[in-house]
C-alpha beads as a LAMMPS data file, in Angstrom:
LAMMPS data file: protein, C-alpha beads

140 atoms
139 bonds

1 atom types
1 bond types

-500.0 500.0 xlo xhi
-500.0 500.0 ylo yhi
-500.0 500.0 zlo zhi

Masses

1 110.0

Atoms # bond

1 1 1 -383.162 397.034 -467.623
2 1 1 -380.431 394.493 -468.386
3 1 1 -377.764 397.194 -468.032
4 1 1 -379.105 398.205 -464.655
5 1 1 -379.101 394.626 -463.401
6 1 1 -375.526 394.102 -464.685
7 1 1 -374.372 397.337 -463.023
8 1 1 -375.960 396.268 -459.702
9 1 1 -374.329 392.850 -459.900
10 1 1 -370.904 394.431 -460.631
11 1 1 -371.342 396.921 -457.777
12 1 1 -372.301 394.183 -455.330
13 1 1 -369.350 392.038 -456.402
14 1 1 -366.934 394.967 -455.831
15 1 1 -368.410 395.564 -452.354
16 1 1 -368.158 391.826 -451.541
17 1 1 -364.497 391.631 -452.683
18 1 1 -363.603 394.767 -450.601
19 1 1 -365.314 393.253 -447.550
20 1 1 -363.355 390.010 -448.025
21 1 1 -360.070 391.900 -448.341
22 1 1 -360.835 394.001 -445.262
23 1 1 -361.567 390.819 -443.258
24 1 1 -358.324 389.190 -444.566
25 1 1 -356.309 392.221 -443.391
26 1 1 -357.998 392.171 -439.971
27 1 1 -357.213 388.435 -439.741
28 1 1 -353.535 389.149 -440.488
29 1 1 -353.499 391.775 -437.727
30 1 1 -355.163 389.409 -435.220
31 1 1 -352.845 386.534 -436.084
32 1 1 -349.791 388.746 -435.462
33 1 1 -351.260 390.083 -432.186
34 1 1 -351.900 386.587 -430.887
35 1 1 -348.369 385.472 -431.821
36 1 1 -346.908 388.478 -430.022
37 1 1 -348.850 387.652 -426.901
38 1 1 -347.467 384.093 -427.009
39 1 1 -343.921 385.466 -427.248
40 1 1 -343.570 384.143 -430.781
41 1 1 -341.773 386.847 -432.830
42 1 1 -341.214 384.569 -435.819
43 1 1 -344.964 384.080 -436.311
44 1 1 -345.667 387.734 -435.420
45 1 1 -343.383 388.786 -438.283
46 1 1 -345.366 386.733 -440.834
47 1 1 -347.561 389.790 -441.343
48 1 1 -344.578 391.552 -442.946
49 1 1 -343.347 391.152 -446.511
50 1 1 -340.224 388.985 -446.491
51 1 1 -338.190 391.446 -448.529
52 1 1 -335.235 393.791 -448.241
53 1 1 -337.688 396.471 -449.379
54 1 1 -339.961 396.287 -446.312
55 1 1 -339.663 399.459 -444.206
56 1 1 -340.339 399.900 -440.511
57 1 1 -340.288 403.487 -439.212
58 1 1 -340.042 404.009 -435.422
59 1 1 -339.252 407.077 -433.329
60 1 1 -335.529 406.212 -433.681
61 1 1 -335.718 406.184 -437.497
62 1 1 -336.309 403.795 -440.395
63 1 1 -335.266 400.166 -440.599
64 1 1 -335.095 398.534 -444.035
65 1 1 -335.534 394.858 -444.677
66 1 1 -337.387 391.976 -443.081
67 1 1 -334.298 390.493 -441.417
68 1 1 -333.274 393.841 -439.888
69 1 1 -336.766 394.462 -438.609
70 1 1 -336.910 390.992 -436.987
71 1 1 -333.457 391.585 -435.492
72 1 1 -334.591 394.878 -433.953
73 1 1 -337.740 393.276 -432.515
74 1 1 -335.623 390.482 -430.981
75 1 1 -333.078 392.882 -429.480
76 1 1 -335.781 395.105 -428.000
77 1 1 -338.383 392.617 -426.802
78 1 1 -337.352 388.981 -426.921
79 1 1 -335.330 388.805 -423.702
80 1 1 -338.230 387.116 -421.965
81 1 1 -341.891 386.601 -422.793
82 1 1 -342.861 389.079 -420.101
83 1 1 -340.565 391.719 -421.640
84 1 1 -342.874 391.652 -424.696
85 1 1 -345.942 392.606 -422.688
86 1 1 -349.525 392.006 -423.813
87 1 1 -350.354 393.653 -427.137
88 1 1 -353.731 395.091 -428.104
89 1 1 -354.705 397.048 -431.215
90 1 1 -357.323 399.676 -431.694
91 1 1 -357.893 399.579 -435.452
92 1 1 -359.405 402.915 -436.493
93 1 1 -359.411 402.643 -440.282
94 1 1 -358.896 400.045 -443.004
95 1 1 -359.062 401.662 -446.418
96 1 1 -358.661 399.677 -449.634
97 1 1 -356.851 402.077 -451.990
98 1 1 -356.802 399.623 -454.899
99 1 1 -357.298 395.906 -455.430
100 1 1 -353.713 395.260 -454.181
101 1 1 -353.090 398.122 -451.707
102 1 1 -354.618 399.076 -448.394
103 1 1 -353.990 401.607 -445.658
104 1 1 -354.524 400.749 -442.008
105 1 1 -354.444 403.238 -439.151
106 1 1 -354.839 402.624 -435.441
107 1 1 -353.296 402.500 -432.031
108 1 1 -351.274 399.903 -430.159
109 1 1 -350.917 399.267 -426.452
110 1 1 -348.364 397.100 -424.707
111 1 1 -349.374 396.269 -421.144
112 1 1 -346.650 395.026 -418.784
113 1 1 -346.930 393.849 -415.218
114 1 1 -346.328 397.263 -413.690
115 1 1 -346.592 399.669 -416.635
116 1 1 -347.752 400.119 -420.212
117 1 1 -346.766 401.920 -423.359
118 1 1 -348.877 402.992 -426.244
119 1 1 -348.710 404.664 -429.598
120 1 1 -350.082 404.809 -433.088
121 1 1 -349.361 403.120 -436.384
122 1 1 -349.991 403.552 -440.041
123 1 1 -349.535 400.474 -442.198
124 1 1 -349.334 400.054 -445.945
125 1 1 -350.545 396.568 -446.833
126 1 1 -349.941 395.120 -450.279
127 1 1 -351.498 391.938 -451.654
128 1 1 -348.520 389.805 -452.706
129 1 1 -349.076 386.361 -454.178
130 1 1 -352.652 386.480 -452.933
131 1 1 -351.711 387.379 -449.323
132 1 1 -351.932 390.702 -447.560
133 1 1 -348.519 391.769 -446.230
134 1 1 -347.225 394.914 -444.523
135 1 1 -344.747 396.664 -446.805
136 1 1 -344.405 399.867 -444.688
137 1 1 -345.044 400.185 -440.940
138 1 1 -344.797 403.576 -439.294
139 1 1 -345.202 403.116 -435.546
140 1 1 -344.719 405.758 -432.874

Bonds

1 1 1 2
2 1 2 3
3 1 3 4
4 1 4 5
5 1 5 6
6 1 6 7
7 1 7 8
8 1 8 9
9 1 9 10
10 1 10 11
11 1 11 12
12 1 12 13
13 1 13 14
14 1 14 15
15 1 15 16
16 1 16 17
17 1 17 18
18 1 18 19
19 1 19 20
20 1 20 21
21 1 21 22
22 1 22 23
23 1 23 24
24 1 24 25
25 1 25 26
26 1 26 27
27 1 27 28
28 1 28 29
29 1 29 30
30 1 30 31
31 1 31 32
32 1 32 33
33 1 33 34
34 1 34 35
35 1 35 36
36 1 36 37
37 1 37 38
38 1 38 39
39 1 39 40
40 1 40 41
41 1 41 42
42 1 42 43
43 1 43 44
44 1 44 45
45 1 45 46
46 1 46 47
47 1 47 48
48 1 48 49
49 1 49 50
50 1 50 51
51 1 51 52
52 1 52 53
53 1 53 54
54 1 54 55
55 1 55 56
56 1 56 57
57 1 57 58
58 1 58 59
59 1 59 60
60 1 60 61
61 1 61 62
62 1 62 63
63 1 63 64
64 1 64 65
65 1 65 66
66 1 66 67
67 1 67 68
68 1 68 69
69 1 69 70
70 1 70 71
71 1 71 72
72 1 72 73
73 1 73 74
74 1 74 75
75 1 75 76
76 1 76 77
77 1 77 78
78 1 78 79
79 1 79 80
80 1 80 81
81 1 81 82
82 1 82 83
83 1 83 84
84 1 84 85
85 1 85 86
86 1 86 87
87 1 87 88
88 1 88 89
89 1 89 90
90 1 90 91
91 1 91 92
92 1 92 93
93 1 93 94
94 1 94 95
95 1 95 96
96 1 96 97
97 1 97 98
98 1 98 99
99 1 99 100
100 1 100 101
101 1 101 102
102 1 102 103
103 1 103 104
104 1 104 105
105 1 105 106
106 1 106 107
107 1 107 108
108 1 108 109
109 1 109 110
110 1 110 111
111 1 111 112
112 1 112 113
113 1 113 114
114 1 114 115
115 1 115 116
116 1 116 117
117 1 117 118
118 1 118 119
119 1 119 120
120 1 120 121
121 1 121 122
122 1 122 123
123 1 123 124
124 1 124 125
125 1 125 126
126 1 126 127
127 1 127 128
128 1 128 129
129 1 129 130
130 1 130 131
131 1 131 132
132 1 132 133
133 1 133 134
134 1 134 135
135 1 135 136
136 1 136 137
137 1 137 138
138 1 138 139
139 1 139 140
């Protein structure tokens, strides 16, 4: 009976930790979305790992490094706040692969005054120094 109780406690603690990590990832996504919609690319980029190893893959090809990714975002979107549009996410899946790695899949939509664009993303999140950060972003 003791073994069964211990197993149940361990199982519940694993489920609880996974739920907390999932919520933390969703919070990172929401914080970045809100920053985008304020025209604040510096805060938006806080969801990414500040490393030369971060990789962003777009339809034009891969970009390596945090600084290069930020530079690309600024060149493409930061002319004016309205040129950034209003960002929404449709998060389809958050899968915790291990205690330090997660996979997120969903869609994005940028709504402008007279048009919109949309696509999909797959994100590899890694828990680094206790914080969930995007290490690979494949957006199309």
